[in-house]
C-alpha positions in Angstrom: -1.0 -19.3 20.9 0.5 -16.1 22.1 1.9 -15.5 18.6 -1.4 -15.9 17.7 -3.2 -13.5 19.8 -0.6 -11.0 19.5 -1.1 -11.1 15.5 -4.8 -10.7 16.3 -4.4 -7.9 18.4 -2.0 -6.2 16.0 -4.3 -6.8 13.1 -7.4 -5.3 15.0 -5.5 -2.2 15.8 -3.9 -1.9 12.3 -7.7 -2.3 10.8 -9.0 0.1 13.2 -6.3 2.8 12.5 -6.9 2.4 8.6 -10.9 2.6 9.2 -10.1 5.9 11.3 -7.9 7.1 8.1 -10.7 6.3 5.9 -13.3 8.3 7.9 -11.6 11.8 8.7 -12.3 14.5 6.7 -9.5 15.7 4.0 -7.9 18.1 6.3 -6.7 15.3 8.8 -5.7 12.7 6.4 -1.9 13.2 6.3 -2.0 13.1 10.0 -4.3 10.1 10.5 -1.7 8.6 7.8 1.1 8.9 10.1 -1.1 7.4 13.0 -2.2 4.5 11.1 1.3 3.6 9.3 2.9 3.9 13.0 0.4 1.5 14.0 1.4 -0.7 11.2 5.4 -0.6 11.8 4.8 -0.8 15.7 2.9 -4.1 15.2 5.5 -5.2 12.8 8.5 -4.5 15.5 6.1 -6.0 18.2 5.7 -9.4 16.4 9.2 -9.1 15.8 9.1 -8.9 11.8 10.7 -5.3 11.6 14.3 -6.5 11.0 16.9 -4.7 8.7 17.8 -6.4 5.4 21.4 -6.8 4.0 21.2 -4.2 0.7 21.2 -6.1 -2.5 21.3 -4.2 -5.8 19.1 -7.0 -7.4 16.3 -6.3 -4.9 16.5 -2.6 -5.5 16.4 -3.3 -9.3 13.4 -5.7 -8.9 11.4 -2.9 -6.8 12.2 -0.4 -9.7 10.9 -2.8 -12.3 7.9 -3.8 -10.3 7.4 0.1 -9.7 7.5 0.7 -13.6 5.3 -2.5 -14.4 2.6 -1.1 -11.9 2.9 2.4 -13.2 2.1 1.1 -16.9 -1.0 -1.1 -15.8 -2.8 2.0 -14.0 -1.8 4.1 -17.0 -3.7 1.4 -19.2 -6.4 1.1 -16.5 -6.8 5.0 -16.4 -7.2 4.9 -20.2 -9.7 2.5 -19.7 -11.7 4.1 -17.2 -11.8 7.5 -19.0 -12.6 5.7 -22.2 -15.4 2.9 -21.0 -16.5 3.8 -17.6 -17.0 0.7 -16.1 -19.7 0.2 -13.6 -20.4 4.1 -13.9 -16.4 4.5 -12.4 -15.1 8.1 -13.9 -11.9 9.9 -13.5 -13.4 11.9 -10.8 -13.1 8.7 -8.4 -9.2 9.0 -9.4 -9.1 12.6 -8.9 -10.3 12.4 -5.4 -7.4 9.7 -4.2 -4.7 12.0 -5.7 -6.2 15.3 -3.8 -5.7 13.6 -0.4 -1.9 13.4 -0.9 -1.3 16.0 -3.6 -3.5 18.8 -2.3 -1.7 22.4 -2.9 -1.9 22.5 0.9 0.8 19.9 1.1 4.2 21.1 0.7 6.2 18.3 -1.7 8.6 17.8 1.2 5.5 16.6 3.3 4.0 14.6 0.4 7.3 12.8 0.1 7.9 12.0 3.7 4.1 10.6 4.3 4.6 8.3 1.3 7.8 7.4 2.4 6.4 6.5 5.8 3.1 4.9 4.2 5.6 2.7 2.3 7.6 1.5 5.2 4.6 1.1 7.5 2.6 -0.9 4.9 5.1 -3.2 3.8 6.8 -3.8 7.2 3.0 -5.1 8.1 1.0 -6.4 5.0 4.1 -8.0 3.5 6.7 -8.6 6.5 4.2 -9.9 9.2 1.2 -11.1 7.1 2.4 -12.5 4.2 5.3 -13.9 5.6 3.2 -15.7 7.9 0.9 -16.9 5.0 3.4 -18.0 2.8 4.5 -20.8 4.7 0.9 -22.3 3.7 -0.1 -20.5 0.5 3.3 -19.9 -1.2 3.1 -17.3 -3.9 -1.1 -17.3 -3.4 -0.1 -15.2 -0.2 0.3 -12.2 -2.3 -3.4 -12.1 -3.3 -4.7 -13.2 -0.2 -3.1 -10.5 1.7 -4.1 -8.1 -1.4 -7.8 -9.1 -1.0 -7.6 -8.3 3.0 -6.3 -4.9 2.6 -8.8 -4.0 -0.6 -11.9 -5.3 1.6 -10.3 -2.9 4.4 -10.4 0.0 1.7 -14.3 -1.0 0.8 -14.7 1.5 3.9 -14.0 4.7 1.4 -16.7 3.7 -0.6 -14.7 4.3 -3.8 -14.7 1.2 -5.9 -11.8 2.4 -7.9 -9.5 2.6 -4.6 -10.8 -0.9 -3.6 -9.6 -2.2 -6.9 -6.6 -0.3 -7.4 -5.4 -1.8 -3.9 -6.0 -5.2 -4.7 -3.8 -4.6 -7.6 -1.2 -2.8 -6.0 -1.1 -5.2 -3.1 -1.0 -8.0 -5.4 2.1 -6.8 -7.5 4.0 -5.9 -4.1 3.1 -9.4 -2.6 4.5 -10.9 -5.9 7.7 -8.5 -5.7 8.1 -9.2 -2.0 7.8 -13.2 -2.7 10.5 -13.1 -5.4 12.7 -10.5 -3.9 12.7 -12.5 -0.5 12.2 -9.8 1.8 10.5 -6.0 2.0 13.6 -4.2 0.4 11.7 -4.7 -2.8 8.2 -4.5 -2.1 9.2 -1.3 -0.3 11.3 0.0 -3.0 8.2 -0.5 -5.8 5.9 1.1 -3.1 7.6 4.3 -2.2 8.9 4.9 -6.2 5.4 3.8 -7.4 3.8 6.5 -4.7 5.9 9.2 -5.9 5.4 8.5 -9.5 1.7 8.7 -9.4 1.1 11.2 -6.6 3.7 13.6 -7.1 6.0 13.3 -10.7 3.1 12.2 -12.7 -0.2 11.6 -11.7 -2.1 9.7 -14.3 -5.8 11.1 -14.6 
């Protein structure tokens, strides 16, 4: 029961921090991201799931392959959005997401730092805690289950493209975590994809 109570408390804190992140003004988004991901990392640590993993080349390669695959999915998705405008969604929805991180007011080193911290916090909690515990019952299905939870939290953004993108990315990172047998692979995929799509070559 103590473990379940701890998980429930940690989940409430993480969700509250994410809702704060999605409701602050853009000028405070970077600071709020550090706060939210600190809550994720802290919850993972308190729950005993923030442990180091022995570096393995195959885990890193799996993460890189996963990031490349995910980038290709978003490239195709951006083309579909700009061509067909499903449900009235336009590329303006993409631009509003990119601007939160890649704003000219944010120096590149700060963008990289926040993406690094974001990747570590998200993977530690959503994969290292939630998916790890669900996987004992759901196996690989724990990946879309956790993705659905994260996407539901993102409903607070009122941006349907962000909600959909969250489900897709989290599902891929969940599958990467499952086959990589730990957060090393999913963290690599998350961070590399973030840097590629927010800094190196945004898809618009």
